[in-house]
C-alpha positions in Angstrom: 20.2 50.9 18.3 17.2 50.3 20.5 17.4 47.1 22.5 15.3 44.2 21.2 12.3 43.4 23.2 11.9 39.8 24.3 8.5 38.2 24.5 7.8 34.6 25.5 6.1 32.8 22.6 2.4 32.8 23.2 0.8 29.4 23.6 -2.0 29.2 21.1 -3.1 25.6 21.4 -6.5 26.6 23.0 -7.3 28.9 20.2 -9.7 28.3 17.4 -8.0 29.0 14.0 -9.9 32.3 13.5 -8.6 33.5 16.8 -5.0 32.4 15.9 -5.2 34.5 12.8 -6.4 37.5 14.8 -3.4 37.3 17.1 -0.9 37.1 14.2 -2.4 40.2 12.6 -2.2 42.1 15.8 1.4 41.3 16.4 2.4 42.1 12.8 0.8 45.5 12.9 2.5 46.4 16.1 5.9 45.3 14.8 5.4 47.2 11.6 4.4 50.3 13.4 7.2 50.3 16.0 10.1 48.7 14.2 11.2 46.3 16.9 10.5 48.5 19.9 8.8 46.9 23.0 5.8 44.9 22.0 2.7 44.6 24.1 0.3 41.7 23.4 -3.1 42.0 24.9 -5.2 39.1 26.0 -7.8 38.3 23.3 -10.8 36.3 24.3 -12.6 33.9 21.9 -15.7 35.1 20.3 -18.7 33.7 22.2 -20.4 32.8 18.9 -17.7 30.3 17.9 -16.8 27.6 20.4 -13.2 26.6 21.2 -12.3 23.0 21.9 -9.6 21.2 23.7 -7.2 19.3 21.5 -8.1 15.6 21.6 -5.3 13.1 22.2 -3.8 11.2 19.2 -5.4 7.8 18.8 -3.3 5.1 17.1 -4.3 1.8 15.5 -3.9 -1.4 17.4 -1.6 -4.2 16.3 -4.4 -6.0 14.5 -5.3 -3.0 12.3 -4.0 -2.3 8.7 -1.4 0.4 8.2 -2.6 4.0 8.3 -3.8 5.2 4.9 -4.5 1.7 3.7 -7.8 1.2 1.8 -8.0 -2.2 3.5 -10.2 -2.0 6.6 -11.1 1.7 6.0 -14.3 2.8 7.7 -16.0 5.8 5.9 -18.2 7.9 8.2 -20.4 10.7 6.8 -21.8 13.6 8.9 -23.0 17.1 8.3 -20.9 20.1 9.4 -22.7 23.1 10.7 -21.9 25.9 13.2 -25.0 25.3 15.2 -24.2 21.6 15.7 -20.4 21.8 15.7 -20.2 20.9 19.4 -22.2 17.8 18.9 -20.1 16.8 15.8 -16.9 17.1 17.7 -18.2 15.0 20.6 -19.4 12.3 18.1 -16.0 12.2 16.3 -14.2 12.0 19.7 -16.4 9.1 20.8 -15.8 7.1 17.6 -12.0 7.5 17.9 -12.0 6.6 21.5 -13.9 3.4 21.2 -12.5 1.8 18.0 -9.5 -0.4 17.9 -8.5 1.2 14.5 -9.0 4.9 14.8 -6.5 5.7 12.0 -8.6 3.6 9.7 -11.6 5.9 10.1 -12.2 8.5 7.3 -14.6 11.3 8.0 -16.6 12.9 5.2 -18.4 16.1 6.2 -21.2 17.8 4.2 -21.5 21.5 4.7 -24.0 23.9 3.2 -21.5 26.7 2.7 -17.7 27.0 2.4 -16.6 28.0 5.8 -12.9 27.4 6.3 -13.3 28.1 10.0 -15.5 25.0 10.6 -13.0 22.6 9.0 -10.1 24.3 10.7 -11.9 23.9 14.1 -12.3 20.1 13.5 -8.6 19.7 12.3 -7.3 21.8 15.2 -9.2 19.6 17.7 -8.2 16.3 16.0 -4.8 17.1 14.4 -3.9 13.4 14.2 -6.8 12.8 11.8 -5.5 14.9 9.0 -5.7 14.0 6.1 -8.5 11.6 7.0 -11.0 14.5 7.0 -12.8 15.7 3.9 -15.5 18.4 3.4 -17.9 18.5 0.5 -20.2 21.4 -0.2 -23.9 20.4 -0.3 -25.7 22.9 -2.4 -28.9 24.0 -0.5 -30.6 25.0 -3.8 -31.0 21.2 -4.6 -33.7 21.0 -2.0 -35.0 24.5 -1.2 -37.9 24.1 -3.6 -38.7 20.6 -2.3 -38.8 21.2 1.5 -42.2 21.4 3.2 -42.7 23.0 6.6 -42.5 20.5 9.4 -43.2 20.4 13.1 -39.7 21.7 14.1 -37.7 24.4 12.3 -34.4 22.5 12.6 -36.0 19.7 10.5 -36.6 22.2 7.6 -33.0 23.2 7.1 -31.5 22.1 3.7 -28.6 20.4 5.4 -31.0 18.0 7.1 -31.7 16.6 3.6 -28.0 16.1 2.7 -28.3 12.4 3.6 -30.6 12.0 0.6 -27.6 13.1 -1.7 -24.7 11.2 -0.1 -24.3 9.0 -3.2 -24.2 12.1 -5.4 -21.7 13.9 -3.2 -19.2 11.4 -2.0 -16.3 10.4 -4.3 -16.5 7.3 -6.4 -14.1 5.5 -4.2 -16.5 5.5 -1.3 -18.7 2.4 -1.9 -20.1 2.0 1.6 -20.7 4.7 4.2 -22.0 5.0 7.7 -24.2 8.1 8.0 -24.5 9.6 11.5 -26.4 12.6 12.9 -24.3 15.1 14.9 -26.2 14.4 18.1 -24.8 10.9 18.7 -22.0 9.3 20.7 -20.7 5.9 19.9 -19.6 3.8 22.8 -18.6 0.6 20.9 -16.2 -0.2 18.0 -17.8 1.5 15.0 -16.3 -1.1 12.7 -18.9 -3.6 14.0 -21.8 -1.5 12.6 -20.0 -0.4 9.4 -19.2 -4.0 8.4 -22.7 -5.3 8.9 -23.8 -7.7 6.1 -26.3 -5.7 4.0 -27.6 -9.0 2.4 -28.4 -7.2 -0.9 -30.2 -4.2 0.8 -29.2 -0.6 0.1 -29.5 0.5 3.7 -29.0 -1.2 7.1 -30.4 0.4 10.3 -32.1 -0.6 13.6 -35.8 -1.2 12.8 -38.7 -0.6 15.2 -41.7 -2.7 14.2 -43.5 -2.0 17.5 -43.8 1.7 16.7 -47.1 3.1 15.4 -46.1 3.4 11.8 -49.3 5.1 10.7 -48.5 8.3 12.7 -45.7 9.2 10.4 -48.1 10.0 7.6 -51.3 12.1 7.4 -54.9 11.0 7.1 -54.8 12.3 3.6 -52.1 9.8 2.8 -53.8 6.7 4.3 -57.2 7.6 2.9 -55.8 7.7 -0.7 -55.6 4.1 -2.0 -53.1 5.2 -4.7 -50.7 6.8 -2.2 -51.0 4.1 0.5 -50.3 1.4 -2.1 -46.7 2.5 -1.9 -46.2 -0.1 0.9 -48.0 -2.9 -0.9 -45.9 -6.1 -0.7 -43.8 -4.7 2.2 -44.1 -4.9 6.0 -43.1 -1.3 6.7 -41.5 -0.5 10.0 -40.1 2.7 11.4 -36.3 3.2 11.2 -34.3 6.3 12.2 -32.3 7.9 9.4 -29.8 9.4 11.8 -27.9 6.1 12.0 -27.7 4.1 8.8 -25.2 2.1 6.8 -25.6 2.7 3.0 -24.4 0.8 0.0 -23.4 3.8 -2.0 -23.0 1.9 -5.3 -26.4 0.2 -5.0 -28.0 3.6 -4.1 -26.6 5.1 -7.3 -27.6 2.2 -9.5 -31.1 2.0 -8.1 -31.8 5.7 -8.5 -32.8 6.1 -4.9 -32.1 9.9 -4.8 -34.7 10.4 -7.5 -37.2 8.1 -5.8 -37.0 10.1 -2.5 -37.3 13.4 -4.4 -40.4 12.1 -6.1 -42.1 11.7 -2.7 -40.9 15.1 -1.7 -42.7 16.5 -4.8 -45.9 14.7 -3.7 -45.6 16.2 -0.3 -45.4 19.7 -1.7 -48.7 19.1 -3.5 -50.6 16.9 -1.0 -49.2 17.4 2.5 -48.8 13.7 3.3 -46.4 13.9 6.3 -45.0 16.3 9.0 -41.5 15.2 9.8 -38.9 16.6 7.5 -36.6 14.2 5.7 -37.6 11.0 7.5 -41.0 10.2 5.8 -39.7 10.1 2.2 -37.0 7.7 3.3 -39.7 5.5 4.9 -41.8 5.7 1.7 -39.0 4.4 -0.3 -37.2 2.0 2.0 -39.4 1.0 5.0 -39.8 -2.8 5.0 -36.9 -3.2 2.6 -33.8 -2.5 4.8 -31.4 -4.8 6.6 -32.4 -4.7 10.3 -29.5 -4.0 12.8 -29.5 -4.7 16.5 -31.3 -1.9 18.5 -28.2 -1.4 20.6 -26.9 0.7 17.6 -29.4 3.5 18.0 -30.6 4.3 21.5 -32.6 7.1 19.9 -35.1 9.7 21.3 -32.9 10.9 24.1 -33.7 14.5 23.1 -37.4 14.0 23.8 -40.1 14.8 21.3 -39.9 17.3 18.5 -42.1 19.9 20.3 -41.0 20.1 24.0 -37.9 17.9 24.2 -38.8 16.5 27.6 -36.4 14.2 29.4 -36.5 10.5 28.5 -35.0 7.4 30.1 -32.8 4.8 28.4 -34.5 1.8 26.9 -33.5 -1.5 28.5 -30.8 -3.5 26.9 -27.2 -3.2 25.8 -26.1 0.1 24.2 -23.5 0.8 21.5 -24.7 4.2 20.3 -26.6 7.0 22.1 -28.7 9.3 20.0 -30.3 12.6 21.2 -32.8 12.8 18.4 -35.7 15.1 19.3 -35.7 18.8 20.3 -33.5 18.6 23.3 -29.8 18.6 22.8 -27.4 17.7 25.6 -25.0 20.6 25.2 -27.8 23.1 25.4 -29.5 21.5 28.4 -26.1 21.2 30.2 -25.3 24.9 29.5 -28.7 25.9 30.8 -28.0 23.9 33.9 -31.2 21.9 33.2 -29.7 18.6 32.1 -31.6 15.3 31.8 -30.0 12.3 33.5 -29.0 10.9 30.1 -27.1 14.1 29.2 -24.4 13.1 31.7 -23.6 10.2 29.4 -22.8 12.7 26.6 -20.7 15.1 28.8 -17.5 13.0 28.9 -17.1 13.4 25.1 -17.7 17.2 25.2 -14.4 18.9 24.2 -15.9 22.4 24.4 -13.7 24.8 26.3 -16.2 27.1 27.9 -14.2 30.0 29.1 -11.1 29.9 27.0 -8.5 32.6 27.0 -7.2 33.0 23.6 -3.7 34.1 24.5 -1.7 33.0 27.5 1.3 35.0 28.2 
């Protein structure tokens, strides 16, 4: 009888789930072919197209928090999940968990344009202590494909960029309030403070910027048409960024806000009244009728403008959330070795494992 070959169990913690599956398949084939003879396991490197992440530490609730799994004190956070922005999403989740006193009370709801088990597996492998506080819902791109108009930046034209319009239609009935966050943010304060803001009867709460030139968000064709521009009659509209907003999901459903946003998207297809993706229809429906939140909760524009993405400095004042809205994303600029100063504030939350070896002997 041939002596059994002994092999140290490979350490697979640094692997993404697809790579783990690949290693298992290779070992099984070798065993089946050689019936227990000496086994040789080659080093397999992770595909460059799919990032690998270090496993985050387990974060536990403080003494003042409700028990894990309790509906009391639960914070529902919604984000999109996409391969192109996965690195940003992981950094955002890590920052939220690191800075809240009750990390086990945070439930993450991800909206994805297609069923890709590898994406969810990557998140769960990076944050194993979160399971089962992670849910993924498919957002059907066909809901918006006929409604999207070309904008100033290709990324703004992707169907998933419009998923925030359909949060109330996608999330389960038990989610009555949600904090929506873009994937290019990091939270440096306790997220519970933002999530628990008093909406005072409004459907959305967000930082509001009344000093911004509101007219630039719409075309001359819009402002020159008395019927269209009358949309803001009786309101004092101000710009707000839809990448950070608290939503009363019940009120959104009852008020038919999804339909109201879609109606303006239909006008845009006929008349070309704006140029910035999913933001303007939100402004048309809600600007001047939201609950203002302290500006510290959206230090936005750190990605520069939507065309060139040039570096920008921080605005003065306290900061609870950093937001790389605009063309420039910190992970891309850091990888290109052309970072902006503000990108170094994002780097500590980056769990990306650049040159990971999939199998360590």
